[in-house]
N, C-alpha and C positions, 0 to 999 in steps of 0.2 A: 564822576563815577561811572563805571562801566555799566552799559545797558545789560540787563538780565536776559537770558535766552528765554523767549516765551514757551518754547517747547520743553525746555528743562523745568520751568515753573509749572507747567501744565502736569508734567510727570510727577513732580513733588506733590502737587495738589491732589492728583488722582491716585497716588501710590496706594497699594494694599487694598484696592476695591475687591469686595467678594464677588461682585457680578461680572468680574473680568478673570481670565485665566492668570496665575501668577507667572512670574519669570522663574526660570529654573533655580536661580540663586535664592529664592525665597523658600526653597524646600526646608523643611526642619529635619535636623539630624538626630536620630535616636541612638543612644549608646548600645553597643552590641550585647550588653548584659540585660537590656530591656526585653530581649527576646522576641518571639512571635506571640502577638497579643490581639484580643478582640474586646469591643466595648458594646453595650446594649443600651440604647436611648428609646425612651417611651414618650411619644407625644401624648401627654396627659391632659385631656380636654374635655370640653362640653360634648353631648351628642347633638347632632343636627342631620338633617336630610341634605346629603351632598348633591342631590339632583335639583334642589330647590334654590331660590335666591336666598342670599344670606340675610339674616335678621339679627337686630341687636338684643331681642329677648329670647333667642334660641339657646338657652343656657342650662338645660337640664343636664346634671352630672351624676345621675345614678349610677352609671356604669364604673365609677371610681371604686365602688364597694367591692368590685371583683379584683382589685389590685392586690390586696393582701394575700389572697390564695394565690394568684399568678406569682407574686413575689416569692412565695415559698418554693415554688418550682424552680425559679431561677436561683435561689439561695441554695437549693439541694446541689446544684452544679457549680457552686462556688462563684456565682455571677452576682455582682452588685450593680443593679441597673441604675441609669440616670433617669429620673422622672421630670420631664420638661413641662412644668405646669403653666397653664395660661390663666388669664385673669379670673374667670369664672371659678376656676378651681381653687385658686389662691384665695378667693374672696368667700369661699364656702367653708364654714366652721366644720361642717360634717366631713367634707373632703379632707381638710386639714387633719382632722382626727384620725383618718384613716391612714394618712401617709406620714404624719410626724413620728409616730412610734418607730417606723423603720429607719428613718433619718437618725434619731436620737440613739438608736442601737448601733449605728455606724454600717448599716447594710445597704445603703443606697446614698445617691446624691440627689439633690433637688436643683433643678435648673429652671431657666425661664423660656416660655414659648409665646411669641407675640401673635395673637389673632387680632388684628387691628379693629375688626368690626364688632368685637365684643369687649374691647379694651378702652377705657376712657383715656384722655378726653375725647368726647365724640363730637367732632368738628366737620369731618369729611362726609360726603355723600356716600351711600351704600351702592358701590358699584364694583364690577369685577376687577377693574384696574386697582381699585383702592384696598382690595382684599390682600394685595401684595404690599406689605409695610414700606418697601423701599421706593415705591412710587409716591409716597406721600411727601409733602414739603418737609425740608429738614427739621424745622422746629417742631412740627406735629409728630413726626417720627421719633424724635428725642424725647418729646413730652410722654408718648406712649410707652417708650422704654423705661423712662424714670418712674412712671406711675406703676407698672408692672413689677419693677424691681423692689420698689418701696413696699408694695403690697405683699410680695413674697417674704421679704425680710420681716415684716410685721407679723405674718402668719406662722412662719417657721423659725424665727429668731436668728437667721442666718441671711446675709446678702447673697443672692446667686451669683456665681462666677462662670456659669454655662449658659449659652444663650442659642436659641434656634429661632429663625423667622418663620412663622406659620406659613405654609404653601412655599417654603424655600424662597420667601419673598424679599431678598435683599436687592438694594439698588445702590446708587452712586454714593450715598451718604452712610450707608449702614455700618461699614467697618469702623468709620471714624467715630460714630456714635456708639457703637457697642464697646470699642476700646475706651472711649472716654467715660462710659458708665461704669468701668471698672470690671468688665467681664474679662476672663482669661482665655476662655475657649469658646470658639463658635462651632456649631455643627449644622450650619444652614445651607451649604452647597451640596448639590446632587449631580455628580458628573454623569455625563452621557445624556442627560435629560435636558429638554429645551421646552420653556414655557413662554416663550416669546409671543407665540400666536394668541395667548391669553392675556397679553400685555404684561406678562411677568418676566423674569430673568432668563437667560439661557446659559447652560453649562455644558454644551456638547463637547468642548475641548478642555474642560477643567480636568485637573489630575485627581487621582484618588489618594495620593500621599499628602501628609500633613504639611502645612506651609505657614509662614508668618504673614499676617495681613495687618491692616490698619496703618494710618500715617506714621505711627512711631514704630511699626514693626513689632509690636509686643503682644499682638493678639494671635493665638494659635488657632488655625483652622484645621478641623478634622472633618473632611468630607464624608458623606455617606458612600458605602462602597457599592460599586457597580462594575460590570464586566461584560465585555463581548465574548461570547463562546461560539464554537462551531467552526467548521473547516475554513471558512472564508473570513475569520476574525481578523487576519491580517490586512485585510481589505475594507475593514469597517468604516474608516474615515471617508472612503470613496463610494461605499455602497449604501450605508444606513439611512443617511439623510435622503437621497434620491429615492430609496425604496418607499419612504413614508409618503411620497406624492403619488404612489401607484396603489390603488384599493387592494387590500389583502397581501401586498407584496412581503411585508415583514412577517406576516403569519406564515406564509409559504415558506420563506427562508428559514424561519425557526423550526417549522415542522419537518424541513428536509435535513435539519442538522447542519445548515451552511452558515447562518448568521442569526444570533440570538442576544439581545441585550437583557441582562438579569441584574436585577437590584436585590441586595440582601435584605429581604423582608418577607415574612410569611403572607403578606397581603398581596395576592395576585400572582405570586411566583411559586410555581410547583416545587416541591422539595427536591426533586431529581435535578431540576435546573439549578437550584441554589447550591447543591452539593457539586455539581459539575463546575459551576463558576468558581467555587472556593478551591476546588483541586486545580483549575486552570490557573488561578492567581497565585497559589502556593508553588506551582511548577515554574512560574515566572520569577519567583523570589520575592513576592508580596508578603509582608509580615505584619501588617496592621490592617484590621477590618472593624468597620463600624455598621452595626445592624440596628433596625429601627421598626417600630409598628405604632399604631395609634390605639390609646387605651379603650376607646368604644368598641374595638374589635374583640374585647375579652367577654363581651355579652352578645349572644346572637340577635341579629336584627338592627344593629346600629350602623354597621358599614356594609358596602358591597361585597366585602371579603368574607364576612362571617355571618351568614343569613340564618343558620340553623345549627342544631347540635352537631350534626355530622361535619359541617364546615369548622366548628370550634374543635372537634376531635382532630381534624387534618391540620388545623393552626398549631396544636400542641405536638402533634406528631413531627411537623416541620421543626419545631424547636428541638425536639428529642434527637432527631437525626443530625441536625446541624451541629449541636452541642457535642453530641458523641463523636462527630468527625474532628471537631477542633481538638477534643481530648486526645483522639488517636494520633493526630498530627503534631501534638505538642504546641497547640496554640492555646494559650492560657488567658482567662479573663482579666481585664485590666480595669482600674478604676480611673475617672477623668483626671483626678489629681496626680495620679502616678504618670499619666502620660504628659501633663504640663510639666511636671518636675524633670521627666527624662528629657523633654524637648529643650528645657532651659539648661540642661547640664553643660553642652557647648554653648558658647554665647552665640545668640542669634545675630545675623549679618546686621550692620548698620542700616537704619532706614534710608539714609541718603545715598548708599550704595545700591540698595534695592530699587529706590526710585529711578535711578539712572538707567536701569535696564527694564523698567515697566513696559509691558506689551502694548501695542496699539489697541484702541477700543473697539469693542465689538458693536455691532448693530443692534439697537434695541427697540422695544415697542414704546408706545406713548407713556407719559408719565401720569400722575393723578389727574382725576377728572372730576367735576363737579364741587370743587371746593369753594 
């Protein structure tokens, strides 16, 4: 029997990882009739003080009460958000009562978001590294995903098919486990951002286009949309990372209109910058956008982004301006199931063909600690 190529076996084993950029062949093709579209994802979660150490008992979910009113605002623009609920929300009868009527009316989707520190089983130590689910041992990450999916199904009567790792915390086993658990769409990657200094994943060279992930190549990845803007954006790959090592350099570049990194979220991103990024991407031919925010931002005082009523007014002004621009440019809202169906219209490339072109691994921080 011929010996197997160890390199080829490694590529097959590691194919489709979310914590590594995909090969170009993995890009999902969307039919022209799908058009230019955008999706809105809401990290629907407990409130907690982001400046303090993580706690298993920090599970207040009172801000979920603000979602029905926020939902009406989106509905008025024809938007059906996806609410990515984590375990404390799915485990709360009160939260489910606020969310389930919108699901049953067909006005939203319910997905899963894994915050490992408040998601059983509780085996790992509470450390910064372990707040990224992808750092956990494979069996523990799998158990947390399974527990979350089962609780959501019990609460909402439907098994979730959309997944996000809280803190964008995917790791070497995540795609395999997400695919194996029956999820069809993952929305965990955040291109242009890098969390390796915090022991998390790095996405500095991940694409913003959708792509096929998982060992079988059947998990559709829809990254959050981010863009570089400014006169020097063409040199971002050479300038942005080094600028981060010089105090205030990135701020100076952004204020000078030379180079700015913009994520499509109202949290920490001024509306003028978001509109500039959307226009820049549209001019480049980008036709699919993923926007996101955290549900605690709907009530002042829960996040650094919305501290008072004035911040909340700016939050909604951001959405009004962005949704108005999309409407003007003919970018229509889409539901996640529409995206998945459109991506499956042309047959995805075979997993073995994708694996043969898998990229070399990136350098990553340490894995789970204190287990």
